[in-house]
Structure formats: structure tokens, C-alpha cells
C-alpha positions as CSV (number, residue, x, y, z in Angstrom):
1,M,8.6,85.2,-2.6
2,S,8.3,81.6,-1.7
3,D,10.6,79.8,0.8
4,V,11.3,76.4,-0.8
5,V,12.2,75.2,-4.3
6,A,11.6,71.8,-5.8
7,N,12.7,70.9,-9.3
8,T,12.7,67.9,-11.7
9,T,13.1,67.1,-15.3
10,T,10.2,65.5,-17.1
11,A,9.5,64.0,-20.5
12,C,6.4,66.2,-21.0
13,S,6.3,69.4,-23.0
14,D,6.1,72.9,-21.5
15,E,2.4,73.2,-22.4
16,A,1.6,69.8,-20.9
17,V,3.3,70.6,-17.6
18,I,1.5,73.9,-17.3
19,A,-1.9,72.2,-18.1
20,C,-1.1,69.5,-15.5
21,A,-0.2,72.2,-12.9
22,R,-3.4,74.1,-13.5
23,K,-5.4,70.9,-13.1
24,F,-3.6,69.7,-10.0
25,F,-3.5,73.0,-8.0
26,T,-7.0,74.3,-8.9
27,A,-8.4,70.9,-7.7
28,G,-6.7,71.7,-4.3
29,H,-8.5,75.0,-3.9
30,W,-5.6,77.2,-5.2
31,R,-6.6,80.0,-7.5
32,E,-4.7,80.7,-10.7
33,T,-3.6,84.4,-10.6
34,S,-1.3,84.7,-13.6
35,R,-0.1,82.6,-16.5
36,T,2.3,82.8,-19.3
37,S,3.4,80.1,-21.8
38,R,6.1,78.9,-19.3
39,T,5.1,80.2,-15.9
40,V,1.9,79.9,-13.8
41,T,1.2,81.3,-10.4
42,F,-1.4,80.0,-7.9
43,R,-2.5,81.9,-4.8
44,G,-4.1,80.3,-1.8
45,R,-3.7,79.1,1.8
46,P,-1.8,75.9,2.7
47,E,-3.5,73.4,4.9
48,I,-3.0,74.0,8.6
49,P,-1.1,71.2,10.3
50,W,-3.2,69.3,12.9
51,Y,-0.6,69.6,15.6
52,L,-0.9,73.4,15.4
53,L,-4.6,73.3,15.9
54,V,-4.2,70.9,18.9
55,L,-1.6,73.2,20.4
56,I,-3.7,76.3,20.1
57,T,-6.8,74.4,21.6
58,L,-4.8,73.2,24.5
59,A,-3.3,76.6,25.1
60,L,-6.8,78.2,25.0
61,L,-8.1,75.6,27.4
62,A,-5.2,76.1,29.8
63,Y,-5.4,79.8,29.8
64,V,-6.5,82.5,27.4
65,V,-3.2,84.4,27.2
66,P,-1.0,81.5,25.9
67,G,-3.6,80.6,23.4
68,V,-3.8,84.2,22.1
69,V,0.0,84.4,22.0
70,I,0.4,81.1,20.0
71,Y,-2.4,82.2,17.7
72,L,-0.7,85.5,17.0
73,L,2.7,83.9,16.5
74,C,1.9,80.7,14.6
75,M,-1.7,80.7,13.2
76,R,-1.6,84.2,11.7
77,N,1.4,83.3,9.6
78,A,-0.1,79.9,8.6
79,C,-3.3,81.4,7.4
80,R,-1.8,84.1,5.2
81,F,-2.3,83.8,1.4
82,T,0.8,82.6,-0.3
83,S,1.8,81.8,-3.8
84,I,3.0,78.7,-5.6
85,V,4.9,79.4,-8.8
86,V,5.5,76.7,-11.5
87,K,8.2,77.6,-14.1
88,T,9.2,75.4,-17.0
89,T,12.2,75.5,-19.3
90,S,12.7,73.4,-22.4
91,V,15.7,71.1,-22.3
92,R,16.9,68.4,-24.6
93,G,14.3,65.7,-24.7
94,G,12.0,67.2,-22.2
95,T,11.2,70.0,-19.8
96,D,12.9,71.3,-16.6
97,V,10.2,72.1,-14.0
98,V,10.9,74.4,-11.0
99,V,8.2,74.9,-8.3
100,H,8.6,77.7,-5.7
101,Y,6.3,77.2,-2.7
102,P,6.0,78.1,1.0
103,A,7.2,75.6,3.6
104,L,3.6,74.7,4.7
105,A,2.7,73.6,1.2
106,E,5.6,71.2,0.8
107,G,3.5,68.1,0.7
108,L,1.3,69.5,-2.0
109,A,4.3,70.6,-4.2
110,R,6.2,67.3,-3.7
111,R,3.1,65.4,-4.8
112,F,2.8,67.5,-7.9
113,V,6.5,67.0,-8.8
114,S,6.3,63.2,-8.1
115,Q,3.3,62.9,-10.5
116,L,5.3,64.2,-13.5
117,P,6.8,61.4,-15.6
118,P,10.6,61.4,-15.3
119,L,12.9,62.1,-18.2
120,E,14.1,58.7,-19.4
121,T,17.9,58.8,-19.9
122,R,19.5,56.2,-22.0
123,P,22.8,54.9,-20.6
124,L,25.8,56.0,-22.6
125,P,27.3,53.2,-24.8
126,R,30.2,51.4,-23.2
127,P,33.4,52.4,-24.7
128,T,35.2,49.5,-26.5
129,V,38.7,49.2,-27.5
130,E,39.2,47.3,-30.7
131,A,42.6,46.5,-32.0
132,L,43.2,47.2,-35.7
133,P,44.8,44.4,-37.6
134,G,48.6,44.6,-37.4
135,F,48.7,46.9,-34.4
136,Q,49.5,45.8,-30.8
137,L,47.7,47.5,-27.9
138,R,49.9,48.5,-25.0
139,L,49.4,50.3,-21.8
140,T,51.7,53.2,-21.3
141,G,52.7,54.7,-18.0
142,S,55.7,55.6,-15.9
143,G,56.3,52.0,-14.8
144,R,57.4,53.3,-11.4
145,A,55.8,52.1,-8.3
């Protein structure tokens, strides 16, 4: 399963979020592997960070053994196929969206979550105290300090 979770609540419907996820992740070279009405799974490889490529290149130029060791420890894990799972749940007035993704695909998942329109919440009405005619308002308490 994926390492990291991002979630948000959006004003879009379940179907609109799933359609948006399909459009967003397939444009980024992730392949859709399974889909239901509220869940979609994408499989692919996250982008390899540039500092990892520089580190492996320097290690290979310095000596072959450190380059091979760094490749085996870091690069092999970075190049594995991983999954991004987008799950939606209907809530009052919108949809709750949960994205499970690997740590290397954090930028991609955060961009997707930030593109969704937020659920607009209306502020609660401010409580008012109105005195009824003929009644006096008083504060009650212990009166002790």
C-alpha cells in the first residue's frame, strides 16, 4: 500500500472528482488500472529526484563500487512501479477526497488536491440574545471571586 495520505473536502460530486483524477494522472503518464464509482487506482513510476541522479553520477565517477551500492539502495526503490489511489466519499454539500500515494509522488498528489475547488462553508449565524418585553436579562453565577 502507499506510504502517504492527502485528503480534502471539495464542492464537486464523486463522479466529477473521479473524472478530474483520471484526466490529471493519465496526463502525467500514470496508467489507470482499476476504477469503481468512488475509487480509481493509477499505476506508474514517480519522477526521480534530480539530486539522486547527481549523487549516483558522482559516485560512479569517483569509483564504481559506491555508484553500484547507491544504485542498488536508492535507485532501485525509486524506479519501482507504485500505485496512487483516489477515494471519494459523499458528505453534506460536497465530497471528501482521500489520495494514497508513495512518498516520491508527493508533489504530484499535492498538486491534484490543490486543484480541486474547496468546499465553501458558510459561517454560522451569530447568536443573539433578545429580551422579551417585560423580562429582565441577568447574568447568573456564583458571585464569588
